[in-house]
Backbone as ProteinMPNN parsed JSONL, in Angstrom:
{"seq_chain_A": "MGAQWKVKGKAEAASQRGKLFTKLTREITVSARAGAEPDMNPRLRMAIDAARKASMPKDNIERAIKKGSGVGADSVDYELVTYEGYGPHQVPVIVECLTDNKNRTASDVRVAFRTGQLGSSGAVAWTFDYVGMIEATSDGENDPEEAAIEAGAQDVEIGENNEVLFITEPSDLMSVAGELPNFGIEVQSAKLGYMPKNPVKLEGDALAEAEAFLEKLEAVDDVQNIYVGLDA", "coords_chain_A": {"N_chain_A": [[31.527, -39.877, 15.302], [31.858, -37.158, 14.154], [32.409, -35.003, 15.867], [34.668, -32.934, 15.242], [36.198, -31.568, 12.834], [38.391, -32.896, 10.409], [40.962, -33.279, 8.178], [41.143, -35.234, 5.28], [42.864, -38.481, 4.765], [45.872, -39.698, 5.539], [48.403, -38.229, 7.325], [50.949, -38.102, 5.678], [52.428, -36.575, 3.874], [55.341, -34.214, 3.378], [54.129, -31.912, 3.492], [51.772, -31.641, 4.867], [52.663, -33.215, 7.236], [54.497, -31.291, 8.407], [52.456, -29.249, 8.889], [50.707, -30.563, 10.96], [53.267, -30.755, 13.038], [53.338, -28.195, 13.41], [50.974, -27.211, 14.572], [50.965, -28.942, 16.678], [52.96, -27.883, 18.255], [52.375, -25.092, 18.88], [50.417, -25.754, 20.569], [51.687, -26.979, 22.808], [53.246, -24.86, 23.508], [51.354, -23.169, 24.244], [50.012, -24.282, 26.362], [52.305, -24.59, 28.074], [52.401, -22.123, 29.355], [50.992, -22.266, 31.887], [53.134, -23.535, 33.16], [56.118, -25.055, 32.926], [56.533, -28.135, 34.258], [55.586, -30.824, 32.937], [54.41, -32.796, 34.759], [53.064, -31.0, 36.788], [51.256, -29.8, 35.006], [49.078, -31.006, 33.561], [47.593, -30.419, 31.095], [49.836, -29.845, 29.385], [51.156, -32.21, 30.009], [49.686, -33.633, 28.043], [49.658, -32.799, 25.586], [52.24, -33.039, 25.16], [52.642, -35.555, 25.019], [50.87, -36.334, 22.955], [52.581, -35.063, 20.837], [54.778, -36.807, 20.897], [53.816, -38.993, 20.147], [53.0, -38.352, 17.527], [55.611, -38.597, 16.364], [57.533, -36.376, 16.833], [60.486, -34.429, 17.12], [62.51, -34.722, 19.741], [63.859, -32.352, 20.358], [62.108, -30.296, 19.046], [59.993, -30.312, 20.943], [61.067, -29.602, 23.514], [62.29, -26.804, 22.641], [59.314, -25.956, 22.329], [58.151, -25.752, 24.902], [59.878, -24.014, 26.069], [59.537, -21.613, 24.841], [56.682, -21.121, 25.658], [56.962, -20.958, 27.97], [58.34, -18.695, 28.606], [60.962, -18.67, 28.757], [64.183, -17.916, 27.647], [65.044, -16.116, 24.79], [63.56, -16.45, 22.709], [60.803, -16.656, 23.42], [57.35, -16.662, 22.969], [54.334, -15.749, 22.177], [51.354, -16.687, 22.247], [47.69, -16.412, 21.129], [44.508, -17.628, 21.757], [41.93, -17.061, 19.383], [38.67, -17.245, 18.343], [36.646, -18.061, 15.81], [32.959, -17.867, 14.345], [30.632, -19.312, 12.061], [28.572, -19.975, 9.131], [28.973, -22.728, 6.981], [28.781, -23.88, 3.475], [25.458, -24.797, 2.369], [24.457, -24.305, 4.901], [25.734, -25.36, 7.249], [26.692, -25.445, 10.339], [29.758, -23.847, 12.107], [32.408, -23.732, 13.938], [35.509, -22.221, 14.332], [38.708, -22.533, 15.827], [41.774, -20.594, 16.371], [45.034, -20.281, 16.908], [47.716, -17.656, 17.257], [49.98, -15.283, 16.64], [48.969, -12.889, 15.674], [46.747, -11.351, 15.106], [45.507, -9.918, 13.278], [46.554, -10.647, 10.806], [45.311, -13.461, 10.995], [42.315, -13.145, 10.884], [41.93, -11.941, 8.374], [42.949, -14.115, 7.007], [41.17, -16.065, 7.463], [38.794, -15.008, 6.991], [38.826, -14.694, 3.617], [38.9, -17.83, 3.613], [36.398, -17.994, 4.093], [34.483, -17.501, 2.279], [32.682, -18.681, 0.849], [31.463, -19.524, 2.249], [29.662, -18.261, 5.161], [30.144, -15.917, 7.511], [30.274, -15.389, 10.827], [29.341, -13.59, 13.718], [30.523, -13.366, 17.583], [28.846, -16.161, 18.974], [26.878, -16.593, 16.718], [26.784, -19.193, 16.04], [27.382, -20.968, 18.305], [25.441, -21.724, 19.837], [24.335, -23.747, 18.913], [26.259, -25.716, 19.71], [27.361, -27.982, 22.188], [29.657, -27.323, 24.909], [32.173, -29.388, 25.718], [34.402, -31.797, 27.227], [36.503, -33.9, 25.3], [37.84, -36.831, 24.577], [39.997, -38.576, 22.437], [40.266, -42.107, 21.806], [41.512, -45.615, 22.12], [40.396, -48.828, 22.233], [41.275, -51.493, 23.9], [40.075, -53.83, 22.654], [39.471, -55.7, 24.275], [37.971, -54.819, 26.789], [34.996, -53.659, 27.49], [34.11, -50.688, 25.744], [31.909, -48.673, 26.81], [31.127, -49.593, 29.486], [33.632, -48.905, 30.366], [33.183, -46.195, 30.137], [31.691, -45.971, 31.733], [32.487, -46.2, 34.58], [34.96, -44.513, 34.444], [33.495, -42.047, 34.633], [32.61, -40.925, 32.254], [30.513, -38.914, 30.335], [29.366, -39.594, 27.772], [29.654, -42.237, 25.094], [31.213, -42.747, 22.0], [31.696, -44.962, 19.54], [33.888, -46.188, 17.192], [35.316, -47.085, 14.119], [38.162, -49.943, 14.107], [38.532, -49.625, 16.845], [38.545, -47.202, 17.538], [37.567, -44.315, 19.557], [35.579, -42.404, 21.246], [35.225, -40.281, 23.844], [32.876, -38.417, 25.865], [32.653, -36.275, 28.087], [31.892, -34.055, 30.948], [33.095, -30.293, 30.864], [34.706, -29.998, 33.379], [35.207, -32.521, 34.232], [37.02, -33.669, 32.364], [40.407, -34.093, 32.421], [40.438, -36.14, 34.8], [38.434, -37.857, 34.09], [40.274, -38.58, 31.962], [42.365, -39.945, 33.17], [41.912, -41.814, 34.49], [40.871, -44.07, 32.136], [43.024, -45.562, 31.461], [42.782, -47.468, 33.293], [40.77, -49.223, 32.337], [41.489, -50.424, 29.992], [41.969, -48.636, 28.195], [43.285, -46.5, 25.77], [44.464, -43.373, 26.084], [44.657, -40.879, 23.395], [44.33, -38.298, 22.747], [43.09, -35.723, 24.81], [41.088, -33.317, 25.162], [39.321, -29.715, 25.313], [36.314, -28.858, 23.73], [34.023, -28.454, 20.926], [30.599, -30.283, 20.613], [28.38, -30.881, 18.03], [24.635, -30.304, 18.489], [22.37, -30.75, 16.611], [23.522, -32.056, 14.156], [24.114, -31.38, 10.559], [22.749, -32.506, 7.852], [24.082, -34.108, 4.703], [24.505, -34.651, 1.456], [26.048, -36.353, -1.912], [26.594, -33.639, -4.083], [26.228, -31.604, -2.363], [27.486, -32.412, -0.008], [30.372, -32.2, -0.776], [30.622, -30.063, -1.666], [30.711, -28.698, 1.231], [32.734, -30.088, 2.019], [34.632, -29.364, 0.914], [34.81, -26.22, 1.58], [35.544, -27.051, 4.132], [38.339, -27.798, 4.004], [39.818, -25.486, 2.647], [39.263, -24.037, 4.892], [40.903, -25.44, 6.802], [43.449, -25.113, 5.613], [44.505, -22.557, 6.505], [47.31, -21.198, 7.803], [46.778, -20.376, 10.899], [45.082, -21.809, 11.902], [43.727, -24.33, 14.309], [41.973, -25.845, 15.455], [38.555, -27.216, 14.016], [35.244, -27.28, 14.427], [32.951, -28.838, 13.631], [28.979, -28.824, 12.234], [28.318, -31.295, 11.103], [26.707, -34.259, 9.189], [27.86, -36.393, 7.851]], "CA_chain_A": [[32.318, -39.015, 15.752], [31.941, -36.232, 13.883], [32.589, -33.452, 16.408], [35.93, -32.141, 15.078], [36.729, -31.86, 11.388], [39.804, -34.017, 10.156], [41.19, -34.153, 6.913], [40.851, -36.778, 4.65], [43.895, -39.179, 4.529], [47.074, -40.06, 6.387], [49.379, -36.909, 7.169], [52.35, -38.767, 5.27], [53.696, -36.071, 2.746], [55.731, -33.233, 4.11], [53.476, -30.599, 3.382], [50.812, -32.364, 6.093], [53.587, -33.639, 8.491], [54.831, -29.992, 8.907], [51.346, -28.371, 9.444], [50.687, -31.07, 12.046], [53.937, -30.216, 13.942], [52.714, -26.767, 13.697], [49.574, -27.283, 15.726], [51.535, -29.285, 18.413], [53.792, -26.928, 18.696], [51.52, -24.034, 19.519], [49.602, -26.458, 21.756], [52.704, -27.289, 23.964], [53.509, -23.35, 23.931], [50.333, -22.481, 25.147], [50.04, -25.474, 27.343], [53.594, -24.179, 28.856], [52.21, -20.802, 29.92], [50.685, -22.429, 33.168], [54.005, -24.382, 33.987], [57.029, -26.219, 32.51], [56.546, -29.428, 34.116], [54.386, -31.563, 32.999], [53.775, -33.563, 36.126], [52.343, -30.797, 37.568], [50.292, -29.582, 33.944], [48.313, -31.457, 32.651], [47.495, -29.644, 29.882], [51.016, -29.502, 29.077], [51.729, -33.266, 29.428], [48.748, -34.356, 27.163], [50.465, -31.774, 24.538], [53.508, -33.854, 24.737], [52.31, -37.044, 24.695], [50.477, -36.491, 21.534], [53.795, -34.957, 20.187], [55.245, -38.013, 20.903], [52.978, -40.085, 19.345], [53.311, -38.069, 16.172], [56.882, -38.302, 16.258], [58.138, -35.046, 16.602], [61.539, -34.562, 17.579], [62.33, -34.289, 21.377], [64.192, -30.696, 20.591], [61.013, -29.519, 18.971], [59.056, -30.474, 21.658], [61.735, -28.656, 24.511], [61.998, -25.86, 22.498], [57.957, -25.373, 22.588], [57.798, -25.594, 26.429], [60.79, -22.965, 26.789], [58.828, -20.56, 24.281], [55.691, -20.859, 26.128], [57.259, -20.927, 29.497], [58.99, -17.68, 28.849], [62.358, -19.073, 28.669], [65.06, -17.824, 26.176], [64.827, -14.8, 23.581], [62.761, -17.091, 21.733], [59.455, -17.001, 23.793], [56.132, -16.025, 21.898], [52.881, -15.144, 23.279], [50.232, -17.039, 21.219], [46.422, -16.229, 21.368], [43.276, -17.944, 21.027], [40.667, -16.668, 18.817], [37.637, -18.254, 17.93], [35.381, -17.576, 14.956], [31.913, -18.953, 14.1], [29.484, -18.985, 11.239], [28.285, -21.023, 8.528], [29.674, -23.104, 5.365], [27.546, -23.972, 2.47], [24.064, -25.332, 2.747], [24.027, -23.579, 6.029], [26.781, -26.243, 7.997], [27.351, -24.544, 11.375], [31.203, -24.361, 12.005], [33.318, -22.757, 15.416], [37.184, -22.158, 13.933], [39.501, -21.929, 16.812], [42.767, -20.325, 15.709], [46.146, -19.859, 17.871], [48.288, -16.771, 16.599], [50.648, -14.318, 17.429], [48.995, -11.409, 14.908], [45.306, -11.384, 14.864], [44.77, -8.927, 11.984], [46.657, -11.39, 9.524], [44.584, -14.405, 11.242], [41.283, -12.789, 10.723], [41.939, -11.643, 7.007], [42.807, -15.257, 6.267], [39.864, -16.573, 8.086], [37.597, -14.025, 5.818], [38.781, -15.238, 2.872], [38.442, -18.931, 3.465], [34.865, -18.273, 4.32], [34.092, -16.716, 0.673], [31.97, -19.349, -0.021], [30.21, -19.474, 3.58], [29.043, -16.612, 6.161], [31.141, -15.575, 8.633], [29.22, -14.574, 12.0], [29.946, -12.851, 14.839], [30.699, -14.208, 18.358], [27.816, -16.433, 19.625], [26.378, -16.794, 15.976], [26.274, -20.436, 16.041], [27.839, -21.378, 19.43], [24.407, -22.103, 20.901], [24.007, -25.268, 18.237], [26.769, -27.222, 19.83], [27.515, -28.306, 23.559], [30.718, -27.248, 25.045], [32.276, -30.548, 26.445], [35.323, -32.552, 27.108], [36.368, -34.962, 24.094], [38.953, -37.61, 24.775], [40.032, -39.501, 21.593], [41.372, -42.946, 22.66], [41.449, -46.696, 21.68], [40.219, -49.549, 23.204], [42.085, -52.828, 23.554], [39.666, -55.038, 22.332], [38.695, -56.803, 24.927], [36.914, -54.062, 27.482], [33.997, -53.159, 26.869], [34.241, -49.001, 25.886], [30.917, -48.536, 27.674], [31.732, -50.124, 30.979], [34.668, -47.797, 30.95], [32.906, -44.754, 30.258], [30.468, -45.475, 33.017], [33.383, -46.443, 35.412], [35.684, -43.682, 34.682], [33.062, -41.313, 35.238], [32.146, -39.896, 30.874], [29.09, -38.561, 29.94], [28.787, -40.489, 27.072], [30.556, -42.495, 24.345], [30.965, -42.891, 20.704], [32.412, -45.961, 19.294], [33.867, -45.897, 15.789], [35.854, -48.592, 13.581], [39.515, -49.904, 14.368], [38.747, -49.868, 18.132], [38.53, -45.904, 18.091], [36.758, -44.301, 21.011], [35.365, -40.783, 21.445], [34.47, -40.274, 24.989], [32.484, -37.027, 26.233], [32.744, -35.491, 29.771], [31.795, -32.461, 31.382], [34.588, -29.863, 31.143], [35.545, -30.388, 34.606], [35.899, -33.797, 34.66], [38.268, -33.883, 31.498], [41.217, -35.028, 33.083], [39.782, -37.073, 35.543], [38.631, -39.511, 33.256], [41.415, -39.59, 31.056], [43.429, -40.467, 34.088], [41.011, -43.328, 34.87], [40.608, -44.787, 31.188], [43.994, -46.518, 31.195], [42.759, -48.409, 34.051], [40.053, -49.996, 32.005], [42.162, -51.368, 28.779], [41.47, -47.809, 26.951], [44.978, -46.008, 25.865], [44.282, -42.269, 25.538], [45.177, -40.536, 22.486], [44.274, -36.88, 23.34], [42.101, -35.169, 25.804], [41.166, -31.482, 25.166], [38.047, -29.18, 25.362], [35.706, -28.349, 22.271], [32.444, -28.305, 20.748], [29.783, -31.2, 19.702], [27.191, -30.338, 17.54], [23.57, -30.601, 18.919], [22.006, -31.235, 15.623], [24.624, -31.821, 12.76], [22.907, -31.097, 9.113], [23.0, -34.075, 7.09], [24.373, -33.666, 3.182], [24.767, -35.762, 0.621], [26.612, -35.718, -2.971], [27.043, -32.326, -4.302], [26.222, -30.568, -1.131], [28.548, -32.882, 0.786], [31.284, -32.209, -1.763], [30.818, -28.264, -1.451], [30.68, -28.695, 2.596], [34.162, -30.826, 2.268], [35.691, -28.534, -0.057], [35.108, -25.245, 2.309], [36.442, -26.972, 5.141], [39.527, -27.938, 3.564], [40.157, -24.123, 2.564], [39.613, -23.648, 6.286], [42.229, -26.377, 7.44], [44.653, -24.713, 5.286], [44.932, -21.08, 7.16], [48.285, -21.747, 8.818], [46.682, -20.331, 12.1], [43.733, -22.739, 12.477], [44.101, -25.148, 15.595], [40.539, -26.868, 15.431], [37.881, -27.065, 13.668], [34.38, -27.783, 14.564], [31.302, -28.587, 12.556], [28.05, -29.508, 12.56], [27.825, -32.207, 9.555], [26.295, -35.675, 9.72], [28.274, -36.989, 6.503]], "C_chain_A": [[33.02, -37.776, 14.991], [32.226, -34.495, 14.557], [33.568, -32.486, 15.958], [36.057, -32.383, 13.58], [38.456, -32.257, 11.294], [39.814, -33.852, 8.634], [41.176, -35.127, 6.462], [42.307, -37.267, 4.486], [44.968, -38.979, 5.283], [47.899, -38.647, 6.497], [50.663, -37.504, 6.67], [53.338, -37.49, 4.39], [54.127, -35.053, 3.748], [55.206, -32.267, 4.277], [52.465, -31.075, 4.79], [51.465, -32.669, 7.242], [53.602, -32.481, 9.092], [53.768, -29.157, 9.362], [50.82, -29.265, 10.86], [51.438, -30.505, 13.435], [53.709, -28.903, 14.252], [52.491, -26.389, 14.748], [50.15, -28.088, 16.865], [52.352, -28.433, 18.683], [53.43, -25.818, 19.352], [50.646, -24.392, 20.811], [50.722, -26.697, 22.856], [52.856, -25.803, 23.985], [52.575, -22.669, 24.636], [50.124, -23.469, 26.414], [51.075, -24.802, 28.62], [53.408, -22.8, 29.086], [52.14, -21.044, 31.726], [51.255, -23.563, 33.569], [54.868, -25.376, 33.289], [56.92, -27.449, 32.678], [55.218, -30.122, 34.091], [53.53, -32.765, 34.1], [52.729, -32.604, 37.007], [51.365, -29.777, 36.499], [50.034, -30.28, 33.387], [48.296, -31.704, 31.031], [48.358, -30.111, 28.956], [51.386, -31.098, 28.581], [50.544, -34.292, 28.662], [49.387, -34.072, 25.553], [51.569, -32.87, 24.028], [53.262, -35.107, 24.379], [51.9, -37.308, 23.303], [51.45, -35.751, 20.46], [54.62, -35.793, 19.687], [55.036, -38.964, 20.078], [53.043, -39.548, 17.791], [54.762, -37.945, 15.723], [57.77, -37.041, 16.084], [59.023, -34.895, 17.698], [61.879, -33.926, 19.143], [62.724, -32.603, 21.332], [63.661, -29.996, 20.407], [60.341, -29.137, 19.867], [59.958, -29.224, 23.216], [61.723, -27.05, 23.974], [60.625, -24.803, 22.776], [58.056, -24.871, 23.663], [58.694, -24.081, 26.565], [60.213, -21.799, 26.125], [57.686, -20.223, 25.047], [55.627, -20.343, 27.541], [58.015, -19.459, 29.9], [60.446, -17.689, 28.784], [63.258, -19.076, 27.943], [64.356, -16.654, 25.302], [64.049, -15.718, 22.559], [61.349, -17.286, 21.962], [58.536, -16.225, 22.839], [54.94, -16.224, 22.613], [51.93, -15.291, 22.044], [48.966, -17.045, 22.075], [45.548, -17.048, 20.801], [42.324, -17.348, 20.44], [40.001, -17.505, 18.206], [36.727, -17.341, 16.775], [34.168, -18.763, 14.446], [31.263, -18.339, 12.769], [29.17, -20.46, 10.166], [28.821, -21.029, 7.087], [28.7, -23.188, 4.66], [26.77, -24.541, 3.181], [23.95, -25.441, 4.17], [24.63, -24.835, 7.34], [27.334, -25.13, 9.176], [29.092, -24.658, 11.769], [31.614, -23.003, 13.174], [34.951, -23.215, 14.417], [38.115, -21.659, 15.401], [40.781, -21.996, 16.25], [43.939, -19.824, 17.366], [47.173, -18.799, 16.883], [49.121, -15.84, 17.752], [50.026, -12.759, 16.611], [47.708, -11.617, 14.29], [44.671, -10.805, 13.676], [45.227, -10.249, 10.58], [45.593, -13.004, 9.811], [43.006, -14.163, 10.785], [41.091, -12.463, 9.235], [41.9, -13.143, 6.438], [41.75, -16.189, 6.357], [38.688, -16.108, 7.228], [37.687, -14.633, 4.206], [38.448, -16.856, 3.125], [36.701, -19.438, 3.947], [33.846, -17.578, 2.992], [33.058, -17.347, 0.357], [30.918, -19.814, 1.518], [29.623, -18.192, 4.361], [29.644, -16.688, 7.264], [30.455, -14.772, 9.483], [30.116, -13.699, 13.083], [29.743, -13.522, 15.905], [29.416, -14.362, 18.837], [26.857, -16.823, 17.998], [25.991, -18.309, 16.049], [27.182, -21.251, 17.224], [26.69, -22.044, 20.185], [23.687, -23.451, 19.89], [24.783, -26.114, 18.74], [26.858, -26.754, 21.49], [28.902, -28.005, 24.05], [31.4, -28.232, 25.994], [34.059, -31.107, 26.583], [35.697, -33.556, 26.391], [37.984, -35.35, 24.54], [38.854, -38.619, 23.658], [40.989, -40.424, 22.11], [40.981, -44.382, 21.55], [41.341, -47.497, 22.744], [41.186, -50.89, 22.624], [41.409, -53.925, 23.092], [38.747, -55.997, 22.817], [37.942, -55.854, 26.189], [35.956, -53.703, 26.895], [33.895, -50.934, 27.092], [33.075, -48.455, 26.821], [30.664, -48.394, 29.042], [32.594, -48.864, 31.256], [34.211, -46.515, 31.193], [31.879, -44.57, 31.887], [31.489, -45.32, 34.568], [34.153, -45.339, 35.805], [34.96, -42.232, 34.775], [32.372, -39.958, 33.739], [31.138, -39.82, 31.189], [28.329, -39.535, 29.017], [30.021, -41.097, 26.09], [30.065, -42.991, 23.16], [32.084, -43.917, 20.138], [32.65, -46.011, 17.749], [34.967, -47.459, 15.128], [37.721, -48.583, 14.422], [39.678, -49.842, 15.971], [38.917, -48.379, 18.752], [37.028, -45.635, 18.912], [36.582, -43.268, 21.31], [34.811, -40.709, 23.033], [34.058, -38.821, 25.55], [32.342, -36.92, 27.584], [32.341, -34.113, 29.687], [33.49, -31.676, 31.644], [35.58, -30.05, 32.08], [36.07, -31.615, 34.943], [36.972, -34.022, 33.637], [39.589, -34.535, 31.914], [41.274, -35.618, 34.007], [39.799, -38.043, 34.922], [39.679, -39.736, 32.477], [42.178, -40.253, 31.867], [42.785, -41.61, 34.74], [40.629, -44.219, 33.603], [41.596, -45.673, 30.977], [44.051, -47.653, 32.25], [41.743, -49.928, 33.649], [40.465, -50.444, 30.45], [42.088, -49.996, 27.962], [43.043, -46.864, 27.132], [44.086, -44.932, 24.905], [45.123, -41.444, 24.496], [45.38, -38.967, 22.822], [42.888, -36.421, 24.112], [42.517, -33.322, 25.476], [39.353, -30.769, 25.34], [37.463, -28.5, 24.089], [34.147, -28.624, 22.162], [31.688, -29.594, 20.048], [28.556, -30.623, 19.399], [25.48, -31.376, 17.963], [22.639, -31.418, 17.937], [22.555, -31.177, 14.356], [23.537, -31.721, 11.519], [23.671, -32.394, 8.373], [23.037, -33.57, 5.616], [24.825, -35.136, 2.669], [25.288, -35.49, -0.933], [27.178, -34.692, -3.244], [27.472, -31.81, -3.383], [27.201, -31.039, -0.215], [29.9, -32.296, 0.368], [31.268, -30.639, -1.49], [31.286, -28.103, 0.253], [32.505, -28.979, 2.821], [34.957, -29.619, 1.682], [35.829, -26.971, 0.752], [35.503, -25.706, 3.402], [38.011, -27.392, 4.785], [40.283, -26.653, 3.528], [40.474, -23.92, 3.857], [40.922, -24.174, 7.007], [43.738, -25.704, 6.707], [45.167, -23.778, 5.482], [46.124, -22.027, 8.181], [48.056, -21.364, 10.495], [45.553, -21.147, 13.186], [44.298, -24.146, 13.143], [42.845, -26.327, 15.522], [39.637, -26.12, 14.891], [36.58, -27.826, 13.86], [33.419, -27.89, 13.753], [30.258, -29.65, 12.751], [27.457, -30.147, 11.481], [27.812, -33.358, 10.03], [26.646, -36.136, 8.516], [27.478, -38.501, 6.265]], "O_chain_A": [[34.197, -37.423, 15.068], [32.242, -33.376, 14.044], [33.405, -31.294, 16.219], [35.998, -33.552, 13.199], [39.401, -31.915, 12.005], [38.875, -34.207, 7.922], [41.195, -36.118, 7.192], [43.063, -36.408, 4.032], [45.005, -37.856, 5.785], [47.919, -38.0, 5.45], [51.589, -37.325, 7.461], [54.565, -37.47, 4.29], [53.517, -34.918, 4.809], [55.609, -31.528, 5.175], [52.807, -30.507, 5.827], [50.901, -32.418, 8.307], [52.961, -32.314, 10.13], [54.046, -28.318, 10.219], [50.537, -28.578, 11.842], [50.909, -30.046, 14.447], [53.901, -28.507, 15.401], [53.071, -25.713, 15.597], [49.755, -27.84, 18.004], [52.353, -28.269, 19.903], [54.052, -25.48, 20.359], [50.29, -23.664, 21.738], [50.297, -26.486, 23.992], [52.272, -25.489, 25.021], [52.798, -21.782, 25.46], [50.137, -22.939, 27.525], [50.724, -24.578, 29.778], [54.461, -22.168, 28.995], [52.782, -20.45, 32.593], [50.647, -24.481, 34.119], [54.406, -26.493, 33.055], [57.091, -28.181, 31.704], [54.218, -30.078, 34.808], [52.422, -33.303, 34.086], [51.833, -33.056, 37.72], [50.689, -28.938, 37.094], [50.739, -30.462, 32.394], [48.679, -32.537, 30.21], [48.003, -30.67, 27.919], [51.745, -31.417, 27.448], [50.573, -35.52, 28.738], [49.533, -34.886, 24.64], [51.714, -33.375, 22.915], [53.752, -35.631, 23.379], [52.358, -38.196, 22.584], [51.141, -35.824, 19.27], [55.138, -35.791, 18.571], [55.835, -39.634, 19.423], [53.138, -40.385, 16.894], [55.057, -37.227, 14.768], [58.607, -36.885, 15.195], [58.722, -35.087, 18.876], [61.513, -32.822, 19.546], [62.149, -31.748, 22.005], [63.862, -28.911, 20.951], [59.956, -27.971, 19.954], [59.384, -28.256, 23.714], [61.259, -26.155, 24.68], [60.592, -23.634, 23.16], [58.079, -23.643, 23.746], [58.173, -23.12, 27.13], [60.335, -20.779, 26.804], [57.531, -19.013, 25.213], [54.784, -19.664, 28.128], [58.253, -19.09, 31.05], [61.062, -16.623, 28.761], [63.463, -20.143, 27.366], [63.14, -16.464, 25.281], [64.146, -15.346, 21.39], [60.631, -17.865, 21.147], [58.91, -15.33, 22.081], [54.794, -16.914, 23.622], [51.716, -14.473, 21.149], [48.901, -17.442, 23.239], [45.593, -17.304, 19.598], [41.566, -16.94, 21.319], [40.492, -18.437, 17.569], [36.272, -16.207, 16.928], [34.299, -19.97, 14.239], [31.339, -17.151, 12.455], [29.473, -21.629, 10.407], [29.053, -20.113, 6.299], [27.654, -22.648, 5.021], [26.99, -24.86, 4.349], [23.456, -26.434, 4.704], [23.881, -25.102, 8.279], [28.152, -24.229, 8.988], [29.579, -25.782, 11.639], [31.26, -21.825, 13.212], [35.276, -24.324, 13.993], [38.095, -20.517, 15.86], [41.158, -23.028, 15.695], [43.645, -19.27, 18.425], [47.383, -19.193, 15.736], [49.043, -15.696, 18.972], [50.531, -11.671, 16.891], [47.571, -11.999, 13.128], [43.582, -11.115, 13.191], [44.472, -10.634, 9.687], [45.184, -13.594, 8.812], [42.475, -15.152, 10.281], [39.97, -12.745, 8.812], [41.068, -13.474, 5.593], [41.46, -16.992, 5.47], [37.771, -16.843, 6.861], [36.653, -15.0, 3.648], [37.348, -17.08, 2.62], [36.098, -20.504, 4.077], [32.65, -17.288, 3.021], [32.307, -16.778, -0.435], [29.812, -20.354, 1.536], [29.164, -17.216, 3.768], [29.575, -17.703, 7.958], [30.038, -13.661, 9.157], [31.29, -13.33, 13.089], [28.893, -14.403, 15.773], [28.719, -13.395, 19.144], [25.902, -17.537, 18.305], [24.791, -18.573, 16.119], [27.687, -22.299, 16.823], [26.935, -22.849, 21.084], [22.628, -23.995, 20.202], [24.497, -27.295, 18.547], [26.57, -25.656, 21.967], [29.63, -28.696, 23.338], [31.237, -27.954, 27.182], [34.854, -30.57, 25.811], [35.129, -34.548, 26.848], [38.947, -34.613, 24.756], [37.942, -39.446, 23.668], [42.062, -40.14, 22.643], [40.363, -44.282, 20.49], [41.832, -47.298, 23.856], [41.618, -51.181, 21.508], [42.001, -55.004, 23.07], [37.848, -56.702, 22.358], [37.019, -56.553, 26.608], [36.023, -53.399, 25.704], [33.712, -50.209, 28.07], [33.476, -47.682, 27.691], [30.165, -47.445, 29.648], [32.367, -48.009, 32.112], [34.588, -45.787, 32.11], [31.557, -43.67, 32.663], [31.251, -44.5, 35.454], [34.247, -44.992, 36.982], [35.683, -41.256, 34.974], [31.931, -38.818, 33.883], [30.636, -40.428, 32.134], [27.247, -40.094, 29.196], [31.16, -40.638, 26.178], [28.963, -43.52, 23.016], [33.278, -43.664, 20.299], [31.663, -45.884, 17.024], [35.187, -48.53, 15.694], [38.293, -47.674, 15.023], [40.806, -49.984, 16.443], [39.26, -48.146, 19.911], [35.965, -46.254, 18.957], [37.592, -42.809, 21.843], [33.73, -41.274, 23.202], [34.992, -38.029, 25.681], [31.712, -37.83, 28.124], [32.397, -33.294, 28.769], [34.511, -32.078, 32.203], [36.79, -30.208, 31.921], [37.034, -31.853, 35.671], [37.948, -34.63, 34.077], [39.688, -35.723, 31.607], [42.448, -35.8, 34.327], [40.632, -38.949, 34.915], [40.076, -40.877, 32.241], [42.762, -41.227, 31.392], [43.397, -42.262, 35.586], [40.007, -45.231, 33.929], [41.281, -46.666, 30.322], [44.909, -48.535, 32.284], [41.759, -51.052, 34.149], [39.527, -50.834, 29.754], [42.161, -50.258, 26.762], [43.688, -46.625, 28.153], [43.447, -45.081, 23.864], [46.321, -41.328, 24.752], [46.479, -38.501, 23.121], [41.776, -36.881, 23.854], [43.484, -32.561, 25.515], [38.367, -31.495, 25.466], [38.117, -27.654, 23.479], [33.33, -28.914, 23.036], [32.126, -29.958, 18.957], [27.808, -30.026, 20.173], [25.248, -32.575, 17.809], [22.18, -32.516, 18.253], [22.163, -30.374, 13.51], [22.335, -31.968, 11.613], [24.773, -32.94, 8.423], [22.208, -32.742, 5.239], [25.253, -36.179, 3.166], [24.984, -34.367, -1.337], [28.309, -34.541, -2.782], [28.648, -31.484, -3.219], [27.822, -30.187, 0.422], [30.584, -31.875, 1.301], [32.294, -30.201, -0.971], [32.237, -27.357, 0.487], [33.292, -28.332, 3.512], [35.921, -29.108, 2.252], [36.928, -26.435, 0.607], [35.999, -24.793, 4.063], [38.824, -27.127, 5.671], [41.292, -26.552, 4.226], [41.63, -23.663, 4.194], [41.753, -23.502, 7.619], [44.86, -25.811, 7.204], [46.26, -23.606, 4.944], [45.977, -23.004, 8.916], [48.826, -21.82, 11.34], [45.291, -21.159, 14.389], [45.125, -24.886, 12.61], [43.018, -27.545, 15.549], [39.563, -24.895, 14.981], [36.618, -29.009, 13.52], [33.048, -26.899, 13.124], [30.37, -30.799, 13.178], [26.403, -29.802, 10.947], [28.513, -33.739, 10.967], [25.645, -36.39, 7.845], [27.675, -39.147, 5.236]]}, "name": "protein", "num_of_chains": 1, "seq": "MGAQWKVKGKAEAASQRGKLFTKLTREITVSARAGAEPDMNPRLRMAIDAARKASMPKDNIERAIKKGSGVGADSVDYELVTYEGYGPHQVPVIVECLTDNKNRTASDVRVAFRTGQLGSSGAVAWTFDYVGMIEATSDGENDPEEAAIEAGAQDVEIGENNEVLFITEPSDLMSVAGELPNFGIEVQSAKLGYMPKNPVKLEGDALAEAEAFLEKLEAVDDVQNIYVGLDA"}
C-alpha cells in the first residue's frame, strides 16, 4: 500500500493534528467549488466524511464549505499545483499542492528538493498510473477480493489490521466507493492519485535518506499529497 507517502507515527501531536486539519480544510474548500450540497457533490461528501472521522469541529467544516463555494467575505480560491522529480537514489516523486500563492509554494518545494532533483512536468509521471484509490477497512468477515470484483474495482491490496486499498479506473472511483459498503467494506477516503509502476527498492542508509527527504516535503505547508515510487 505504498502508493502515497504518509508520515510515520500517529497524528496525535498538536502540530500534526493542525497540519491534518489544514489539509482537510483545503480539500473541502476546493471540493465545494462544484457545489455546497454534499448530496449533489460526491467529492465534497467524501471530504466532509474524512474531516468528521478526524474529529474536525463542525464549525470548521462549515467555514471551509463557505470559503470554497464563495459565500461570505472569507472565500478563497486554492489552485492545484503539481511538481515532479526524483528523491535520493532516483526515487520518483509526484507532489500535489493546494495553494493561494504559487510563488511561495514553488519556493518552498524547491528548498525541500535540495537533496533530490526537481524536474519539469512529465519528468516522472510516466512511471506512475493515474487511478482511483479507495482506502478502506474490511469487517473481517467478507473477502475484500470478492468485494473488489463485485464493486467493479481493478485491483485490491490487503494490508494489516483489515486495511484495504482498492484501485479503480478514474471514471469508476465514486461508483465503486458507493458499492463497497454493500460488501462489508467501510470507505475511509476516495481520491484520484498516482500508483508507481516499478517502485524502487531501498534498504538501510539509502532508505533512511529517502524517508528524510520525504519528511521534508511533507513539512511544506501547501503540500496536499505525495506519491512516491518506493518499495521499502
